[in-house]
mmCIF entry with sequence, helices, sheets and N, C-alpha, C, O atoms, coordinates in Angstrom:
data_MODEL
# 
_entry.id   MODEL 
# 
_entity.id                         1 
_entity.type                       polymer 
_entity.pdbx_number_of_molecules   1 
# 
_entity_poly.entity_id                      1 
_entity_poly.type                           'polypeptide(L)' 
_entity_poly.nstd_linkage                   no 
_entity_poly.nstd_monomer                   no 
_entity_poly.pdbx_seq_one_letter_code       
;(UNK)(UNK)(UNK)(UNK)(UNK)(UNK)(UNK)(UNK)(UNK)(UNK)(UNK)(UNK)(UNK)(UNK)(UNK)(UNK)
(UNK)(UNK)(UNK)(UNK)(UNK)(UNK)(UNK)(UNK)(UNK)(UNK)(UNK)(UNK)(UNK)(UNK)(UNK)(UNK)
(UNK)(UNK)(UNK)(UNK)(UNK)(UNK)(UNK)(UNK)(UNK)(UNK)(UNK)(UNK)(UNK)(UNK)(UNK)(UNK)
(UNK)(UNK)(UNK)
;
_entity_poly.pdbx_seq_one_letter_code_can   XXXXXXXXXXXXXXXXXXXXXXXXXXXXXXXXXXXXXXXXXXXXXXXXXXX 
_entity_poly.pdbx_strand_id                 A 
# 
loop_
_entity_poly_seq.entity_id 
_entity_poly_seq.num 
_entity_poly_seq.mon_id 
_entity_poly_seq.hetero 
1 1  UNK n 
1 2  UNK n 
1 3  UNK n 
1 4  UNK n 
1 5  UNK n 
1 6  UNK n 
1 7  UNK n 
1 8  UNK n 
1 9  UNK n 
1 10 UNK n 
1 11 UNK n 
1 12 UNK n 
1 13 UNK n 
1 14 UNK n 
1 15 UNK n 
1 16 UNK n 
1 17 UNK n 
1 18 UNK n 
1 19 UNK n 
1 20 UNK n 
1 21 UNK n 
1 22 UNK n 
1 23 UNK n 
1 24 UNK n 
1 25 UNK n 
1 26 UNK n 
1 27 UNK n 
1 28 UNK n 
1 29 UNK n 
1 30 UNK n 
1 31 UNK n 
1 32 UNK n 
1 33 UNK n 
1 34 UNK n 
1 35 UNK n 
1 36 UNK n 
1 37 UNK n 
1 38 UNK n 
1 39 UNK n 
1 40 UNK n 
1 41 UNK n 
1 42 UNK n 
1 43 UNK n 
1 44 UNK n 
1 45 UNK n 
1 46 UNK n 
1 47 UNK n 
1 48 UNK n 
1 49 UNK n 
1 50 UNK n 
1 51 UNK n 
# 
_struct_asym.id          A 
_struct_asym.entity_id   1 
# 
loop_
_struct_conf.conf_type_id 
_struct_conf.id 
_struct_conf.pdbx_PDB_helix_id 
_struct_conf.beg_label_comp_id 
_struct_conf.beg_label_asym_id 
_struct_conf.beg_label_seq_id 
_struct_conf.pdbx_beg_PDB_ins_code 
_struct_conf.end_label_comp_id 
_struct_conf.end_label_asym_id 
_struct_conf.end_label_seq_id 
_struct_conf.pdbx_end_PDB_ins_code 
_struct_conf.beg_auth_comp_id 
_struct_conf.beg_auth_asym_id 
_struct_conf.beg_auth_seq_id 
_struct_conf.end_auth_comp_id 
_struct_conf.end_auth_asym_id 
_struct_conf.end_auth_seq_id 
_struct_conf.pdbx_PDB_helix_class 
_struct_conf.details 
_struct_conf.pdbx_PDB_helix_length 
HELX_P HELX_P1 AA1 UNK A 2  ? UNK A 29 ? UNK A 2  UNK A 29 1 ? 28 
HELX_P HELX_P2 AA2 UNK A 37 ? UNK A 50 ? UNK A 37 UNK A 50 1 ? 14 
# 
_struct_conf_type.id          HELX_P 
_struct_conf_type.criteria    ? 
_struct_conf_type.reference   ? 
# 
loop_
_atom_site.group_PDB 
_atom_site.id 
_atom_site.type_symbol 
_atom_site.label_atom_id 
_atom_site.label_alt_id 
_atom_site.label_comp_id 
_atom_site.label_asym_id 
_atom_site.label_entity_id 
_atom_site.label_seq_id 
_atom_site.pdbx_PDB_ins_code 
_atom_site.Cartn_x 
_atom_site.Cartn_y 
_atom_site.Cartn_z 
_atom_site.occupancy 
_atom_site.B_iso_or_equiv 
_atom_site.pdbx_formal_charge 
_atom_site.auth_seq_id 
_atom_site.auth_comp_id 
_atom_site.auth_asym_id 
_atom_site.auth_atom_id 
_atom_site.pdbx_PDB_model_num 
ATOM 1   N N  . UNK A 1 1  ? -20.560 0.031  -24.033 1.00 0.00 ? 1  UNK A N  1 
ATOM 2   C CA . UNK A 1 1  ? -20.624 0.038  -22.638 1.00 0.00 ? 1  UNK A CA 1 
ATOM 3   C C  . UNK A 1 1  ? -19.568 -0.811 -21.924 1.00 0.00 ? 1  UNK A C  1 
ATOM 4   O O  . UNK A 1 1  ? -19.245 -0.597 -20.755 1.00 0.00 ? 1  UNK A O  1 
ATOM 5   N N  . UNK A 1 2  ? -19.073 -1.732 -22.639 1.00 0.00 ? 2  UNK A N  1 
ATOM 6   C CA . UNK A 1 2  ? -18.011 -2.583 -22.022 1.00 0.00 ? 2  UNK A CA 1 
ATOM 7   C C  . UNK A 1 2  ? -16.709 -1.739 -21.782 1.00 0.00 ? 2  UNK A C  1 
ATOM 8   O O  . UNK A 1 2  ? -16.033 -1.963 -20.777 1.00 0.00 ? 2  UNK A O  1 
ATOM 9   N N  . UNK A 1 3  ? -16.368 -0.830 -22.629 1.00 0.00 ? 3  UNK A N  1 
ATOM 10  C CA . UNK A 1 3  ? -15.180 -0.030 -22.407 1.00 0.00 ? 3  UNK A CA 1 
ATOM 11  C C  . UNK A 1 3  ? -15.355 0.832  -21.178 1.00 0.00 ? 3  UNK A C  1 
ATOM 12  O O  . UNK A 1 3  ? -14.400 1.037  -20.429 1.00 0.00 ? 3  UNK A O  1 
ATOM 13  N N  . UNK A 1 4  ? -16.571 1.350  -20.950 1.00 0.00 ? 4  UNK A N  1 
ATOM 14  C CA . UNK A 1 4  ? -16.772 2.133  -19.738 1.00 0.00 ? 4  UNK A CA 1 
ATOM 15  C C  . UNK A 1 4  ? -16.556 1.253  -18.458 1.00 0.00 ? 4  UNK A C  1 
ATOM 16  O O  . UNK A 1 4  ? -15.920 1.686  -17.498 1.00 0.00 ? 4  UNK A O  1 
ATOM 17  N N  . UNK A 1 5  ? -17.093 0.044  -18.484 1.00 0.00 ? 5  UNK A N  1 
ATOM 18  C CA . UNK A 1 5  ? -16.980 -0.882 -17.287 1.00 0.00 ? 5  UNK A CA 1 
ATOM 19  C C  . UNK A 1 5  ? -15.472 -1.196 -17.111 1.00 0.00 ? 5  UNK A C  1 
ATOM 20  O O  . UNK A 1 5  ? -14.970 -1.219 -15.987 1.00 0.00 ? 5  UNK A O  1 
ATOM 21  N N  . UNK A 1 6  ? -14.807 -1.421 -18.156 1.00 0.00 ? 6  UNK A N  1 
ATOM 22  C CA . UNK A 1 6  ? -13.333 -1.720 -18.018 1.00 0.00 ? 6  UNK A CA 1 
ATOM 23  C C  . UNK A 1 6  ? -12.582 -0.522 -17.438 1.00 0.00 ? 6  UNK A C  1 
ATOM 24  O O  . UNK A 1 6  ? -11.669 -0.716 -16.636 1.00 0.00 ? 6  UNK A O  1 
ATOM 25  N N  . UNK A 1 7  ? -12.923 0.671  -17.802 1.00 0.00 ? 7  UNK A N  1 
ATOM 26  C CA . UNK A 1 7  ? -12.256 1.813  -17.314 1.00 0.00 ? 7  UNK A CA 1 
ATOM 27  C C  . UNK A 1 7  ? -12.606 2.010  -15.824 1.00 0.00 ? 7  UNK A C  1 
ATOM 28  O O  . UNK A 1 7  ? -11.732 2.345  -15.024 1.00 0.00 ? 7  UNK A O  1 
ATOM 29  N N  . UNK A 1 8  ? -13.849 1.809  -15.462 1.00 0.00 ? 8  UNK A N  1 
ATOM 30  C CA . UNK A 1 8  ? -14.252 1.913  -14.087 1.00 0.00 ? 8  UNK A CA 1 
ATOM 31  C C  . UNK A 1 8  ? -13.523 0.823  -13.205 1.00 0.00 ? 8  UNK A C  1 
ATOM 32  O O  . UNK A 1 8  ? -13.095 1.133  -12.093 1.00 0.00 ? 8  UNK A O  1 
ATOM 33  N N  . UNK A 1 9  ? -13.399 -0.336 -13.663 1.00 0.00 ? 9  UNK A N  1 
ATOM 34  C CA . UNK A 1 9  ? -12.702 -1.398 -12.982 1.00 0.00 ? 9  UNK A CA 1 
ATOM 35  C C  . UNK A 1 9  ? -11.286 -1.090 -12.802 1.00 0.00 ? 9  UNK A C  1 
ATOM 36  O O  . UNK A 1 9  ? -10.771 -1.297 -11.703 1.00 0.00 ? 9  UNK A O  1 
ATOM 37  N N  . UNK A 1 10 ? -10.587 -0.602 -13.797 1.00 0.00 ? 10 UNK A N  1 
ATOM 38  C CA . UNK A 1 10 ? -9.207  -0.153 -13.778 1.00 0.00 ? 10 UNK A CA 1 
ATOM 39  C C  . UNK A 1 10 ? -9.053  0.945  -12.701 1.00 0.00 ? 10 UNK A C  1 
ATOM 40  O O  . UNK A 1 10 ? -8.181  0.850  -11.836 1.00 0.00 ? 10 UNK A O  1 
ATOM 41  N N  . UNK A 1 11 ? -9.910  1.990  -12.761 1.00 0.00 ? 11 UNK A N  1 
ATOM 42  C CA . UNK A 1 11 ? -9.737  3.083  -11.802 1.00 0.00 ? 11 UNK A CA 1 
ATOM 43  C C  . UNK A 1 11 ? -9.998  2.591  -10.386 1.00 0.00 ? 11 UNK A C  1 
ATOM 44  O O  . UNK A 1 11 ? -9.294  3.011  -9.468  1.00 0.00 ? 11 UNK A O  1 
ATOM 45  N N  . UNK A 1 12 ? -10.949 1.744  -10.174 1.00 0.00 ? 12 UNK A N  1 
ATOM 46  C CA . UNK A 1 12 ? -11.257 1.233  -8.834  1.00 0.00 ? 12 UNK A CA 1 
ATOM 47  C C  . UNK A 1 12 ? -10.072 0.372  -8.342  1.00 0.00 ? 12 UNK A C  1 
ATOM 48  O O  . UNK A 1 12 ? -9.676  0.470  -7.181  1.00 0.00 ? 12 UNK A O  1 
ATOM 49  N N  . UNK A 1 13 ? -9.527  -0.444 -9.204  1.00 0.00 ? 13 UNK A N  1 
ATOM 50  C CA . UNK A 1 13 ? -8.290  -1.180 -8.770  1.00 0.00 ? 13 UNK A CA 1 
ATOM 51  C C  . UNK A 1 13 ? -7.168  -0.350 -8.468  1.00 0.00 ? 13 UNK A C  1 
ATOM 52  O O  . UNK A 1 13 ? -6.476  -0.607 -7.482  1.00 0.00 ? 13 UNK A O  1 
ATOM 53  N N  . UNK A 1 14 ? -6.907  0.655  -9.241  1.00 0.00 ? 14 UNK A N  1 
ATOM 54  C CA . UNK A 1 14 ? -5.807  1.554  -8.928  1.00 0.00 ? 14 UNK A CA 1 
ATOM 55  C C  . UNK A 1 14 ? -6.005  2.334  -7.620  1.00 0.00 ? 14 UNK A C  1 
ATOM 56  O O  . UNK A 1 14 ? -5.053  2.542  -6.868  1.00 0.00 ? 14 UNK A O  1 
ATOM 57  N N  . UNK A 1 15 ? -7.268  2.772  -7.350  1.00 0.00 ? 15 UNK A N  1 
ATOM 58  C CA . UNK A 1 15 ? -7.482  3.425  -6.104  1.00 0.00 ? 15 UNK A CA 1 
ATOM 59  C C  . UNK A 1 15 ? -7.207  2.524  -4.905  1.00 0.00 ? 15 UNK A C  1 
ATOM 60  O O  . UNK A 1 15 ? -6.629  2.970  -3.913  1.00 0.00 ? 15 UNK A O  1 
ATOM 61  N N  . UNK A 1 16 ? -7.623  1.237  -4.990  1.00 0.00 ? 16 UNK A N  1 
ATOM 62  C CA . UNK A 1 16 ? -7.308  0.340  -3.900  1.00 0.00 ? 16 UNK A CA 1 
ATOM 63  C C  . UNK A 1 16 ? -5.797  0.184  -3.685  1.00 0.00 ? 16 UNK A C  1 
ATOM 64  O O  . UNK A 1 16 ? -5.287  0.259  -2.567  1.00 0.00 ? 16 UNK A O  1 
ATOM 65  N N  . UNK A 1 17 ? -5.100  -0.040 -4.825  1.00 0.00 ? 17 UNK A N  1 
ATOM 66  C CA . UNK A 1 17 ? -3.624  -0.242 -4.760  1.00 0.00 ? 17 UNK A CA 1 
ATOM 67  C C  . UNK A 1 17 ? -3.016  1.057  -4.242  1.00 0.00 ? 17 UNK A C  1 
ATOM 68  O O  . UNK A 1 17 ? -2.131  0.963  -3.391  1.00 0.00 ? 17 UNK A O  1 
ATOM 69  N N  . UNK A 1 18 ? -3.388  2.218  -4.653  1.00 0.00 ? 18 UNK A N  1 
ATOM 70  C CA . UNK A 1 18 ? -2.855  3.482  -4.177  1.00 0.00 ? 18 UNK A CA 1 
ATOM 71  C C  . UNK A 1 18 ? -3.161  3.745  -2.699  1.00 0.00 ? 18 UNK A C  1 
ATOM 72  O O  . UNK A 1 18 ? -2.343  4.303  -1.967  1.00 0.00 ? 18 UNK A O  1 
ATOM 73  N N  . UNK A 1 19 ? -4.302  3.347  -2.303  1.00 0.00 ? 19 UNK A N  1 
ATOM 74  C CA . UNK A 1 19 ? -4.738  3.503  -0.861  1.00 0.00 ? 19 UNK A CA 1 
ATOM 75  C C  . UNK A 1 19 ? -3.783  2.577  -0.022  1.00 0.00 ? 19 UNK A C  1 
ATOM 76  O O  . UNK A 1 19 ? -3.206  3.016  0.973   1.00 0.00 ? 19 UNK A O  1 
ATOM 77  N N  . UNK A 1 20 ? -3.646  1.364  -0.429  1.00 0.00 ? 20 UNK A N  1 
ATOM 78  C CA . UNK A 1 20 ? -2.721  0.380  0.299   1.00 0.00 ? 20 UNK A CA 1 
ATOM 79  C C  . UNK A 1 20 ? -1.290  0.910  0.385   1.00 0.00 ? 20 UNK A C  1 
ATOM 80  O O  . UNK A 1 20 ? -0.637  0.787  1.421   1.00 0.00 ? 20 UNK A O  1 
ATOM 81  N N  . UNK A 1 21 ? -0.783  1.533  -0.773  1.00 0.00 ? 21 UNK A N  1 
ATOM 82  C CA . UNK A 1 21 ? 0.517   1.960  -0.791  1.00 0.00 ? 21 UNK A CA 1 
ATOM 83  C C  . UNK A 1 21 ? 0.656   3.220  0.169   1.00 0.00 ? 21 UNK A C  1 
ATOM 84  O O  . UNK A 1 21 ? 1.680   3.380  0.834   1.00 0.00 ? 21 UNK A O  1 
ATOM 85  N N  . UNK A 1 22 ? -0.364  4.068  0.215   1.00 0.00 ? 22 UNK A N  1 
ATOM 86  C CA . UNK A 1 22 ? -0.385  5.219  0.999   1.00 0.00 ? 22 UNK A CA 1 
ATOM 87  C C  . UNK A 1 22 ? -0.325  4.829  2.513   1.00 0.00 ? 22 UNK A C  1 
ATOM 88  O O  . UNK A 1 22 ? 0.367   5.463  3.309   1.00 0.00 ? 22 UNK A O  1 
ATOM 89  N N  . UNK A 1 23 ? -1.048  3.807  2.850   1.00 0.00 ? 23 UNK A N  1 
ATOM 90  C CA . UNK A 1 23 ? -1.032  3.353  4.212   1.00 0.00 ? 23 UNK A CA 1 
ATOM 91  C C  . UNK A 1 23 ? 0.322   2.836  4.660   1.00 0.00 ? 23 UNK A C  1 
ATOM 92  O O  . UNK A 1 23 ? 0.736   3.056  5.798   1.00 0.00 ? 23 UNK A O  1 
ATOM 93  N N  . UNK A 1 24 ? 1.013   2.144  3.754   1.00 0.00 ? 24 UNK A N  1 
ATOM 94  C CA . UNK A 1 24 ? 2.397   1.570  4.038   1.00 0.00 ? 24 UNK A CA 1 
ATOM 95  C C  . UNK A 1 24 ? 3.315   2.754  4.187   1.00 0.00 ? 24 UNK A C  1 
ATOM 96  O O  . UNK A 1 24 ? 4.139   2.785  5.100   1.00 0.00 ? 24 UNK A O  1 
ATOM 97  N N  . UNK A 1 25 ? 3.190   3.750  3.291   1.00 0.00 ? 25 UNK A N  1 
ATOM 98  C CA . UNK A 1 25 ? 4.110   4.864  3.351   1.00 0.00 ? 25 UNK A CA 1 
ATOM 99  C C  . UNK A 1 25 ? 3.946   5.691  4.665   1.00 0.00 ? 25 UNK A C  1 
ATOM 100 O O  . UNK A 1 25 ? 4.889   6.256  5.218   1.00 0.00 ? 25 UNK A O  1 
ATOM 101 N N  . UNK A 1 26 ? 2.652   5.706  5.112   1.00 0.00 ? 26 UNK A N  1 
ATOM 102 C CA . UNK A 1 26 ? 2.406   6.450  6.448   1.00 0.00 ? 26 UNK A CA 1 
ATOM 103 C C  . UNK A 1 26 ? 3.073   5.779  7.558   1.00 0.00 ? 26 UNK A C  1 
ATOM 104 O O  . UNK A 1 26 ? 3.537   6.439  8.487   1.00 0.00 ? 26 UNK A O  1 
ATOM 105 N N  . UNK A 1 27 ? 3.154   4.443  7.516   1.00 0.00 ? 27 UNK A N  1 
ATOM 106 C CA . UNK A 1 27 ? 3.776   3.679  8.519   1.00 0.00 ? 27 UNK A CA 1 
ATOM 107 C C  . UNK A 1 27 ? 5.356   3.850  8.510   1.00 0.00 ? 27 UNK A C  1 
ATOM 108 O O  . UNK A 1 27 ? 5.999   3.963  9.553   1.00 0.00 ? 27 UNK A O  1 
ATOM 109 N N  . UNK A 1 28 ? 5.895   3.859  7.311   1.00 0.00 ? 28 UNK A N  1 
ATOM 110 C CA . UNK A 1 28 ? 7.344   3.983  7.296   1.00 0.00 ? 28 UNK A CA 1 
ATOM 111 C C  . UNK A 1 28 ? 7.811   5.387  7.295   1.00 0.00 ? 28 UNK A C  1 
ATOM 112 O O  . UNK A 1 28 ? 8.998   5.607  7.533   1.00 0.00 ? 28 UNK A O  1 
ATOM 113 N N  . UNK A 1 29 ? 7.016   6.331  7.059   1.00 0.00 ? 29 UNK A N  1 
ATOM 114 C CA . UNK A 1 29 ? 7.394   7.721  7.129   1.00 0.00 ? 29 UNK A CA 1 
ATOM 115 C C  . UNK A 1 29 ? 7.642   8.240  8.527   1.00 0.00 ? 29 UNK A C  1 
ATOM 116 O O  . UNK A 1 29 ? 8.428   9.163  8.744   1.00 0.00 ? 29 UNK A O  1 
ATOM 117 N N  . UNK A 1 30 ? 6.949   7.619  9.476   1.00 0.00 ? 30 UNK A N  1 
ATOM 118 C CA . UNK A 1 30 ? 7.160   8.017  10.945  1.00 0.00 ? 30 UNK A CA 1 
ATOM 119 C C  . UNK A 1 30 ? 8.600   7.603  11.471  1.00 0.00 ? 30 UNK A C  1 
ATOM 120 O O  . UNK A 1 30 ? 9.166   8.253  12.350  1.00 0.00 ? 30 UNK A O  1 
ATOM 121 N N  . UNK A 1 31 ? 9.158   6.477  10.876  1.00 0.00 ? 31 UNK A N  1 
ATOM 122 C CA . UNK A 1 31 ? 10.462  6.099  11.230  1.00 0.00 ? 31 UNK A CA 1 
ATOM 123 C C  . UNK A 1 31 ? 11.332  6.100  10.005  1.00 0.00 ? 31 UNK A C  1 
ATOM 124 O O  . UNK A 1 31 ? 11.140  5.331  9.063   1.00 0.00 ? 31 UNK A O  1 
ATOM 125 N N  . UNK A 1 32 ? 12.364  7.053  10.054  1.00 0.00 ? 32 UNK A N  1 
ATOM 126 C CA . UNK A 1 32 ? 13.110  7.217  8.837   1.00 0.00 ? 32 UNK A CA 1 
ATOM 127 C C  . UNK A 1 32 ? 14.284  6.198  8.750   1.00 0.00 ? 32 UNK A C  1 
ATOM 128 O O  . UNK A 1 32 ? 14.665  5.858  7.630   1.00 0.00 ? 32 UNK A O  1 
ATOM 129 N N  . UNK A 1 33 ? 14.844  5.721  9.795   1.00 0.00 ? 33 UNK A N  1 
ATOM 130 C CA . UNK A 1 33 ? 15.940  4.760  9.703   1.00 0.00 ? 33 UNK A CA 1 
ATOM 131 C C  . UNK A 1 33 ? 15.566  3.473  10.400  1.00 0.00 ? 33 UNK A C  1 
ATOM 132 O O  . UNK A 1 33 ? 15.010  3.404  11.497  1.00 0.00 ? 33 UNK A O  1 
ATOM 133 N N  . UNK A 1 34 ? 15.953  2.417  9.601   1.00 0.00 ? 34 UNK A N  1 
ATOM 134 C CA . UNK A 1 34 ? 15.715  1.072  10.178  1.00 0.00 ? 34 UNK A CA 1 
ATOM 135 C C  . UNK A 1 34 ? 17.029  0.402  10.278  1.00 0.00 ? 34 UNK A C  1 
ATOM 136 O O  . UNK A 1 34 ? 17.815  0.398  9.331   1.00 0.00 ? 34 UNK A O  1 
ATOM 137 N N  . UNK A 1 35 ? 17.289  -0.193 11.465  1.00 0.00 ? 35 UNK A N  1 
ATOM 138 C CA . UNK A 1 35 ? 18.596  -0.745 11.741  1.00 0.00 ? 35 UNK A CA 1 
ATOM 139 C C  . UNK A 1 35 ? 19.050  -1.881 10.730  1.00 0.00 ? 35 UNK A C  1 
ATOM 140 O O  . UNK A 1 35 ? 20.220  -2.014 10.372  1.00 0.00 ? 35 UNK A O  1 
ATOM 141 N N  . UNK A 1 36 ? 18.006  -2.683 10.310  1.00 0.00 ? 36 UNK A N  1 
ATOM 142 C CA . UNK A 1 36 ? 18.309  -3.691 9.337   1.00 0.00 ? 36 UNK A CA 1 
ATOM 143 C C  . UNK A 1 36 ? 17.150  -3.806 8.320   1.00 0.00 ? 36 UNK A C  1 
ATOM 144 O O  . UNK A 1 36 ? 16.065  -3.246 8.475   1.00 0.00 ? 36 UNK A O  1 
ATOM 145 N N  . UNK A 1 37 ? 17.476  -4.576 7.276   1.00 0.00 ? 37 UNK A N  1 
ATOM 146 C CA . UNK A 1 37 ? 16.381  -4.736 6.248   1.00 0.00 ? 37 UNK A CA 1 
ATOM 147 C C  . UNK A 1 37 ? 15.275  -5.567 6.767   1.00 0.00 ? 37 UNK A C  1 
ATOM 148 O O  . UNK A 1 37 ? 14.128  -5.405 6.352   1.00 0.00 ? 37 UNK A O  1 
ATOM 149 N N  . UNK A 1 38 ? 15.601  -6.518 7.727   1.00 0.00 ? 38 UNK A N  1 
ATOM 150 C CA . UNK A 1 38 ? 14.641  -7.380 8.332   1.00 0.00 ? 38 UNK A CA 1 
ATOM 151 C C  . UNK A 1 38 ? 13.667  -6.590 9.186   1.00 0.00 ? 38 UNK A C  1 
ATOM 152 O O  . UNK A 1 38 ? 12.481  -6.910 9.269   1.00 0.00 ? 38 UNK A O  1 
ATOM 153 N N  . UNK A 1 39 ? 14.202  -5.535 9.828   1.00 0.00 ? 39 UNK A N  1 
ATOM 154 C CA . UNK A 1 39 ? 13.310  -4.727 10.652  1.00 0.00 ? 39 UNK A CA 1 
ATOM 155 C C  . UNK A 1 39 ? 12.303  -3.975 9.802   1.00 0.00 ? 39 UNK A C  1 
ATOM 156 O O  . UNK A 1 39 ? 11.135  -3.879 10.180  1.00 0.00 ? 39 UNK A O  1 
ATOM 157 N N  . UNK A 1 40 ? 12.711  -3.453 8.693   1.00 0.00 ? 40 UNK A N  1 
ATOM 158 C CA . UNK A 1 40 ? 11.779  -2.837 7.771   1.00 0.00 ? 40 UNK A CA 1 
ATOM 159 C C  . UNK A 1 40 ? 10.757  -3.866 7.251   1.00 0.00 ? 40 UNK A C  1 
ATOM 160 O O  . UNK A 1 40 ? 9.556   -3.593 7.268   1.00 0.00 ? 40 UNK A O  1 
ATOM 161 N N  . UNK A 1 41 ? 11.207  -5.024 6.797   1.00 0.00 ? 41 UNK A N  1 
ATOM 162 C CA . UNK A 1 41 ? 10.183  -5.986 6.372   1.00 0.00 ? 41 UNK A CA 1 
ATOM 163 C C  . UNK A 1 41 ? 9.251   -6.418 7.413   1.00 0.00 ? 41 UNK A C  1 
ATOM 164 O O  . UNK A 1 41 ? 8.090   -6.696 7.111   1.00 0.00 ? 41 UNK A O  1 
ATOM 165 N N  . UNK A 1 42 ? 9.706   -6.500 8.702   1.00 0.00 ? 42 UNK A N  1 
ATOM 166 C CA . UNK A 1 42 ? 8.875   -6.902 9.715   1.00 0.00 ? 42 UNK A CA 1 
ATOM 167 C C  . UNK A 1 42 ? 7.792   -5.817 9.993   1.00 0.00 ? 42 UNK A C  1 
ATOM 168 O O  . UNK A 1 42 ? 6.621   -6.120 10.219  1.00 0.00 ? 42 UNK A O  1 
ATOM 169 N N  . UNK A 1 43 ? 8.240   -4.560 9.964   1.00 0.00 ? 43 UNK A N  1 
ATOM 170 C CA . UNK A 1 43 ? 7.299   -3.520 10.176  1.00 0.00 ? 43 UNK A CA 1 
ATOM 171 C C  . UNK A 1 43 ? 6.223   -3.432 9.024   1.00 0.00 ? 43 UNK A C  1 
ATOM 172 O O  . UNK A 1 43 ? 5.044   -3.184 9.277   1.00 0.00 ? 43 UNK A O  1 
ATOM 173 N N  . UNK A 1 44 ? 6.680   -3.643 7.779   1.00 0.00 ? 44 UNK A N  1 
ATOM 174 C CA . UNK A 1 44 ? 5.776   -3.687 6.674   1.00 0.00 ? 44 UNK A CA 1 
ATOM 175 C C  . UNK A 1 44 ? 4.811   -4.881 6.821   1.00 0.00 ? 44 UNK A C  1 
ATOM 176 O O  . UNK A 1 44 ? 3.609   -4.741 6.598   1.00 0.00 ? 44 UNK A O  1 
ATOM 177 N N  . UNK A 1 45 ? 5.299   -5.948 7.163   1.00 0.00 ? 45 UNK A N  1 
ATOM 178 C CA . UNK A 1 45 ? 4.477   -7.168 7.345   1.00 0.00 ? 45 UNK A CA 1 
ATOM 179 C C  . UNK A 1 45 ? 3.388   -6.925 8.390   1.00 0.00 ? 45 UNK A C  1 
ATOM 180 O O  . UNK A 1 45 ? 2.225   -7.273 8.188   1.00 0.00 ? 45 UNK A O  1 
ATOM 181 N N  . UNK A 1 46 ? 3.802   -6.304 9.538   1.00 0.00 ? 46 UNK A N  1 
ATOM 182 C CA . UNK A 1 46 ? 2.835   -6.066 10.578  1.00 0.00 ? 46 UNK A CA 1 
ATOM 183 C C  . UNK A 1 46 ? 1.774   -4.940 10.084  1.00 0.00 ? 46 UNK A C  1 
ATOM 184 O O  . UNK A 1 46 ? 0.581   -5.003 10.382  1.00 0.00 ? 46 UNK A O  1 
ATOM 185 N N  . UNK A 1 47 ? 2.254   -4.058 9.413   1.00 0.00 ? 47 UNK A N  1 
ATOM 186 C CA . UNK A 1 47 ? 1.283   -3.006 8.909   1.00 0.00 ? 47 UNK A CA 1 
ATOM 187 C C  . UNK A 1 47 ? 0.280   -3.710 7.897   1.00 0.00 ? 47 UNK A C  1 
ATOM 188 O O  . UNK A 1 47 ? -0.920  -3.435 7.890   1.00 0.00 ? 47 UNK A O  1 
ATOM 189 N N  . UNK A 1 48 ? 0.840   -4.604 7.073   1.00 0.00 ? 48 UNK A N  1 
ATOM 190 C CA . UNK A 1 48 ? -0.113  -5.198 6.137   1.00 0.00 ? 48 UNK A CA 1 
ATOM 191 C C  . UNK A 1 48 ? -1.147  -6.120 6.837   1.00 0.00 ? 48 UNK A C  1 
ATOM 192 O O  . UNK A 1 48 ? -2.258  -6.290 6.334   1.00 0.00 ? 48 UNK A O  1 
ATOM 193 N N  . UNK A 1 49 ? -0.799  -6.680 7.932   1.00 0.00 ? 49 UNK A N  1 
ATOM 194 C CA . UNK A 1 49 ? -1.636  -7.488 8.684   1.00 0.00 ? 49 UNK A CA 1 
ATOM 195 C C  . UNK A 1 49 ? -2.740  -6.630 9.390   1.00 0.00 ? 49 UNK A C  1 
ATOM 196 O O  . UNK A 1 49 ? -3.892  -7.046 9.517   1.00 0.00 ? 49 UNK A O  1 
ATOM 197 N N  . UNK A 1 50 ? -2.339  -5.465 9.822   1.00 0.00 ? 50 UNK A N  1 
ATOM 198 C CA . UNK A 1 50 ? -3.229  -4.477 10.318  1.00 0.00 ? 50 UNK A CA 1 
ATOM 199 C C  . UNK A 1 50 ? -4.217  -3.876 9.342   1.00 0.00 ? 50 UNK A C  1 
ATOM 200 O O  . UNK A 1 50 ? -5.380  -3.623 9.657   1.00 0.00 ? 50 UNK A O  1 
ATOM 201 N N  . UNK A 1 51 ? -3.684  -3.651 8.096   1.00 0.00 ? 51 UNK A N  1 
ATOM 202 C CA . UNK A 1 51 ? -4.544  -3.058 7.025   1.00 0.00 ? 51 UNK A CA 1 
ATOM 203 C C  . UNK A 1 51 ? -5.583  -4.154 6.608   1.00 0.00 ? 51 UNK A C  1 
ATOM 204 O O  . UNK A 1 51 ? -6.415  -3.914 5.733   1.00 0.00 ? 51 UNK A O  1 
# 
């Protein structure tokens, strides 16, 4: 039974990470060009605070 719990935990963790990455991609997909690297980092930071 421990193996099944470990697999469930792994799947759940990956779903959370994939969902987080999906939300970040959605934010950056709407704007394809960023003037500077700092502007991209700022947008990702603000998106993470919103998520």
